[in-house]
N, CA and C atoms as a LAMMPS dump frame, in Angstrom:
ITEM: TIMESTEP
0
ITEM: NUMBER OF ATOMS
183
ITEM: BOX BOUNDS ff ff ff
-5.0000000000000000e+02 5.0000000000000000e+02
-5.0000000000000000e+02 5.0000000000000000e+02
-5.0000000000000000e+02 5.0000000000000000e+02
ITEM: ATOMS id mol type element x y z
1 1 1 N 205.705 -176.885 -450.629
2 1 2 C 205.598 -178.005 -449.877
3 1 3 C 205.203 -179.003 -450.283
4 2 1 N 204.271 -178.964 -451.079
5 2 2 C 203.364 -180.392 -452.145
6 2 3 C 204.379 -180.609 -452.809
7 3 1 N 205.435 -180.013 -453.794
8 3 2 C 206.606 -180.859 -454.268
9 3 3 C 207.085 -181.878 -453.926
10 4 1 N 207.351 -181.11 -451.897
11 4 2 C 208.631 -182.075 -450.955
12 4 3 C 207.962 -183.574 -450.898
13 5 1 N 206.465 -183.139 -450.393
14 5 2 C 205.372 -184.298 -450.244
15 5 3 C 205.377 -185.124 -451.651
16 6 1 N 204.793 -184.696 -452.798
17 6 2 C 205.444 -185.521 -453.845
18 6 3 C 206.372 -186.332 -454.051
19 7 1 N 207.49 -185.669 -453.838
20 7 2 C 208.944 -186.654 -454.041
21 7 3 C 208.448 -187.344 -453.149
22 8 1 N 208.437 -187.042 -451.707
23 8 2 C 208.645 -188.389 -450.559
24 8 3 C 207.87 -189.325 -451.191
25 9 1 N 206.406 -188.977 -451.201
26 9 2 C 205.446 -190.556 -451.754
27 9 3 C 205.828 -190.659 -452.886
28 10 1 N 206.871 -190.645 -454.102
29 10 2 C 207.339 -191.456 -454.765
30 10 3 C 208.597 -191.873 -454.553
31 11 1 N 209.508 -191.264 -453.619
32 11 2 C 210.712 -191.946 -452.911
33 11 3 C 209.792 -193.381 -452.663
34 12 1 N 208.858 -193.267 -451.935
35 12 2 C 208.432 -194.602 -450.384
36 12 3 C 207.88 -195.413 -451.157
37 13 1 N 207.119 -194.921 -452.366
38 13 2 C 206.663 -196.594 -452.86
39 13 3 C 207.393 -196.666 -454.056
40 14 1 N 208.607 -196.664 -454.723
41 14 2 C 209.244 -196.893 -455.669
42 14 3 C 210.151 -198.601 -454.954
43 15 1 N 210.75 -198.971 -454.393
44 15 2 C 210.286 -199.946 -453.594
45 15 3 C 209.303 -201.429 -453.422
46 16 1 N 207.752 -200.985 -453.753
47 16 2 C 207.018 -201.491 -454.459
48 16 3 C 206.678 -202.218 -455.574
49 17 1 N 207.43 -201.304 -456.336
50 17 2 C 207.001 -202.056 -458.005
51 17 3 C 208.707 -202.837 -457.84
52 18 1 N 209.175 -202.684 -457.382
53 18 2 C 210.674 -204.038 -457.794
54 18 3 C 210.374 -205.502 -457.947
55 19 1 N 211.335 -205.426 -459.071
56 19 2 C 210.583 -206.892 -458.699
57 19 3 C 212.262 -207.578 -458.758
58 20 1 N 212.274 -209.142 -458.15
59 20 2 C 213.41 -209.816 -458.045
60 20 3 C 214.146 -209.875 -459.04
61 21 1 N 215.505 -210.717 -459.337
62 21 2 C 216.276 -210.842 -460.744
63 21 3 C 215.579 -211.703 -461.114
64 22 1 N 215.458 -212.338 -462.311
65 22 2 C 215.551 -214.255 -462.763
66 22 3 C 216.448 -214.607 -462.507
67 23 1 N 215.881 -216.321 -463.116
68 23 2 C 217.19 -216.993 -462.375
69 23 3 C 216.777 -218.092 -463.978
70 24 1 N 218.231 -218.366 -464.179
71 24 2 C 218.005 -219.278 -465.386
72 24 3 C 219.513 -220.175 -465.829
73 25 1 N 219.057 -221.258 -466.628
74 25 2 C 219.654 -222.743 -466.331
75 25 3 C 220.553 -222.238 -466.691
76 26 1 N 222.007 -222.898 -465.888
77 26 2 C 223.254 -222.404 -466.533
78 26 3 C 224.396 -223.789 -466.592
79 27 1 N 224.797 -224.054 -467.879
80 27 2 C 225.411 -225.214 -468.183
81 27 3 C 227.322 -225.013 -468.292
82 28 1 N 227.572 -226.217 -467.582
83 28 2 C 228.838 -226.173 -468.26
84 28 3 C 229.541 -227.116 -469.453
85 29 1 N 230.717 -225.942 -469.715
86 29 2 C 231.046 -226.334 -470.818
87 29 3 C 232.451 -226.774 -470.278
88 30 1 N 232.438 -227.738 -469.35
89 30 2 C 233.181 -228.736 -468.85
90 30 3 C 232.846 -229.931 -468.671
91 31 1 N 232.253 -230.26 -467.917
92 31 2 C 231.228 -231.391 -468.132
93 31 3 C 230.276 -231.6 -468.201
94 32 1 N 229.222 -230.225 -468.816
95 32 2 C 227.964 -230.747 -469.151
96 32 3 C 226.703 -230.545 -467.821
97 33 1 N 227.207 -230.555 -466.527
98 33 2 C 226.724 -230.269 -465.218
99 33 3 C 225.613 -229.055 -465.369
100 34 1 N 224.612 -228.815 -464.946
101 34 2 C 223.636 -227.734 -464.578
102 34 3 C 223.197 -227.242 -463.454
103 35 1 N 223.797 -226.057 -462.968
104 35 2 C 222.812 -225.332 -462.285
105 35 3 C 221.825 -224.077 -462.795
106 36 1 N 220.782 -223.574 -461.071
107 36 2 C 219.734 -222.899 -461.973
108 36 3 C 220.9 -221.593 -460.313
109 37 1 N 220.588 -220.127 -461.219
110 37 2 C 221.27 -219.144 -461.138
111 37 3 C 221.074 -217.849 -461.484
112 38 1 N 221.363 -216.614 -460.692
113 38 2 C 220.555 -215.79 -461.029
114 38 3 C 221.521 -214.525 -462.237
115 39 1 N 223.39 -215.602 -461.907
116 39 2 C 224.07 -214.613 -462.828
117 39 3 C 225.331 -215.346 -462.64
118 40 1 N 225.931 -215.065 -464.124
119 40 2 C 226.749 -216.21 -464.546
120 40 3 C 227.656 -217.058 -462.891
121 41 1 N 227.516 -218.612 -462.641
122 41 2 C 228.602 -218.838 -462.168
123 41 3 C 229.924 -218.746 -462.355
124 42 1 N 229.867 -218.366 -463.449
125 42 2 C 231.673 -217.831 -464.38
126 42 3 C 232.315 -218.143 -464.988
127 43 1 N 233.219 -218.381 -465.722
128 43 2 C 233.178 -218.181 -467.282
129 43 3 C 233.263 -219.043 -468.138
130 44 1 N 233.378 -220.701 -467.18
131 44 2 C 232.791 -221.569 -468.039
132 44 3 C 231.814 -222.481 -468.395
133 45 1 N 231.168 -221.389 -467.578
134 45 2 C 229.191 -221.791 -467.998
135 45 3 C 228.968 -220.927 -469.052
136 46 1 N 227.507 -221.552 -469.405
137 46 2 C 226.863 -220.628 -470.247
138 46 3 C 225.739 -220.628 -470.548
139 47 1 N 224.272 -220.154 -470.845
140 47 2 C 222.788 -220.354 -470.16
141 47 3 C 222.451 -220.988 -471.313
142 48 1 N 221.936 -221.973 -470.58
143 48 2 C 220.478 -222.901 -471.273
144 48 3 C 219.416 -222.858 -471.783
145 49 1 N 219.033 -221.89 -470.527
146 49 2 C 217.309 -221.706 -470.344
147 49 3 C 217.208 -220.244 -469.382
148 50 1 N 216.135 -220.494 -469.561
149 50 2 C 215.327 -218.77 -468.768
150 50 3 C 214.442 -217.828 -469.244
151 51 1 N 214.389 -216.929 -468.995
152 51 2 C 214.401 -217.031 -467.199
153 51 3 C 213.15 -217.712 -466.326
154 52 1 N 213.72 -217.674 -465.334
155 52 2 C 212.263 -218.478 -464.612
156 52 3 C 212.054 -217.461 -462.855
157 53 1 N 211.284 -217.9 -462.305
158 53 2 C 210.933 -216.958 -460.771
159 53 3 C 211.63 -217.611 -459.475
160 54 1 N 211.344 -219.182 -460.169
161 54 2 C 212.064 -219.641 -458.621
162 54 3 C 213.755 -220.138 -458.35
163 55 1 N 214.032 -219.732 -457.349
164 55 2 C 215.656 -220.994 -457.529
165 55 3 C 215.951 -221.665 -458.118
166 56 1 N 214.494 -222.332 -458.161
167 56 2 C 214.518 -224.296 -459.021
168 56 3 C 214.206 -223.941 -459.444
169 57 1 N 214.349 -222.794 -460.813
170 57 2 C 213.726 -222.896 -462.204
171 57 3 C 212.709 -223.584 -462.646
172 58 1 N 211.894 -224.186 -461.542
173 58 2 C 210.814 -224.826 -462.378
174 58 3 C 209.282 -223.886 -462.821
175 59 1 N 209.659 -222.476 -462.777
176 59 2 C 208.091 -221.875 -462.591
177 59 3 C 209.194 -220.574 -463.528
178 60 1 N 208.719 -220.884 -464.979
179 60 2 C 208.803 -219.74 -466.246
180 60 3 C 207.999 -217.725 -465.151
181 61 1 N 208.68 -217.722 -466.187
182 61 2 C 208.082 -215.911 -466.359
183 61 3 C 206.844 -216.127 -467.071
């Protein structure tokens, strides 16, 4: 009984420690344009800077 209760409490507390994915600045290899995203926008992009906390790539971690 105690083991089941402990397992339930641990399972319910796990989302509380999860963190969002960081954002990065990506630069286009084609025209040098910049964008801010959590994942690569595609093959023609290279990661330029980061990680950042916000979607505007202004607040560093």
